[in-house]
N, C-alpha and C positions, 0 to 999 in steps of 0.2 A: 912777764913773761907766762905764758898760759901752761897749764900741764901737757900739751898735746902738742907745743913746742919743745918741749924739754924734751918727751919721746923721740924726736926727730934728733936732736943734738945728741943724745946718748951715744958717746962713738964705741964704748965696748959692748952694746947691748946685744949684738947677734953674737958677738963671740963667748960672752958671759950664758948666752941664751943656751948653745951649745955643752957649753960646758958645765951648764947648774940641769945636767937632767937627772935630777936629783927622784928617789924615788914616791915621793909625793908630789901631787898636784897642788897642793897649798903650798907647799914649799919653793914648789915652781915659780908660782906665782907671786909668791911674795917677796922674793928674788928680783922679779923683775920689777915688780913696785918698787923696791929701794933702789934698783938702778937709773928708774926713770926720775926719783927722788918724790914722789906722791904721797902723802899721807893718807891714812884709813880714811879720816875726815873728807877728803879731799874724796879719792875713790869712793866714798861712801855718797857722796852729791852727786855724783859722776852716772853711779849705776842706778841710783835709786836703793840699794841694797843698807838693810841695817847695819852699821859697825861690828855690831857682835857678831852677825852671818860671817862675812868678812874676816872677823877676827877667826873663828872657828874654821874658815874653811882655810886660812892660812896655818891654820894650828893641825890641818889634818885630820879634825872630826870627821869631814863628810867622804876621805877616802876612801871607806871600806864599802859606801853607797854608793852607787851609779845610777842613782834613781832619776828622774825628769826633774825633779827641781835643783839638784847638784850640778849635772849635767847644762842647765837654765846659768846658774850660777858661775859658773867655770866658765861659759862661752860670752857672758856680758862682759865678766872682770877682763877674760882675754883680750877681747874687743876696746875697751875702759883705755886697756893698758898699751894696744895698739901692737899684739901680737895676732898669730892666724887663730881664729876661735877654734877650728877644726881638730888642729894638732894640739890644740890644749886638752881639750877634749877626750882627744886620740891619747893621751898622758893617765887622765882620769882611768878609762878603761881600755886600759894597760894586755898586754897580751898575759894570755894562761904562765903562771908559772909551771915550772918542770915537775913538781911532786905535784901541780895537780893534774899537768899531762899524763904525767905516769898512773896518777890514780883511773884519769878518763881511759889510757888503755887498758889497766888490768878490768875492770868494770865491761870495756867492750868485751876482752877474751875471757870474761866470765858468761857473759850474755851467747858469743859463739860456742862456749862448751855446753853449755843448755840447748842452746837448737839441735846440735849437733846430739848430744844424747837425746831428746827429744826425736829426732829424727832418726836416733838405731833403734829406739824401742817401736815407732811408729812400724820401721820395716821390718824387726823382727815378727809383731803382732800378723804383719800382712803374711808374710812367709808362713807362720804359724796358720793362719786362718786360710789359706790357699794348702797348704798340707791334709787339713782334718779335711775340705770338701772333697779334693783328689782322691783322697783315704776312702772316703765314707760310699758305700756300694751308691750305682746309678738308680738304681729303684728298689721299691720296699719288696715287688715279686722276684727277685731278682734269683736262679738257683741257686740254692748250697752247693758246699764243694761236692766231688763226686766221691769221695772215701771219709767216710765220719767214722773215728774212733772212739766206740761209748763203752761205758761198761757198767752193766744193771749187775747191779750186789744182788739183787734177789735170786735173776735166774744163773748169775753164776755160784752162788749156795747152794740151788737147787740142783745145778748140776753136778756139785761135787759129792752131795749125800746122795746121788746115782752112782755113782764111781764108786764110792764106800761102799753101796750098798749090795754092789755088782749085779749079782744073778736073786739076792734075796727080793723075794715080794714084801710090796709093801705093806702097811698093815693097813688091815682094812675098819671102819668106823661099822659104827651100829648105828642107826640112827633111823628114822622114821620116813 
């Protein structure tokens, strides 16, 4: 009897497939291989994947890396075992975990706050620039205000001396 026929005869394969939704795709494939009573040697011959790579796959060494080679190994082994290859690859490329989702949400929130702060600073600069432009005189030859208060220190001193001297004549100078 061939292994392909054994896969068809495995009566509990579907039930155990649903029950053995382990965290590791390697564990899942190893359980499915054992259910079908296929040895690693036989699987290696079918898939032309070296036995040591199959052992590493089943031990979970490739679970952390979902690169092209790993996805190819999983797809090939799943097809050799008579499983849905797309489902097996999806077990490898699992949904993000809750802590990863929280980190992603926190990163997005931080980006949104930075963008909001940048927009606020830009709006402040725009309003400040408009204020300065509108406050500045329209032309350089614009008339000064009608009434200007100035205090001339020399003139004020001269007026005070004049008042103090009253009617006294100012001293005259002799000179050429």
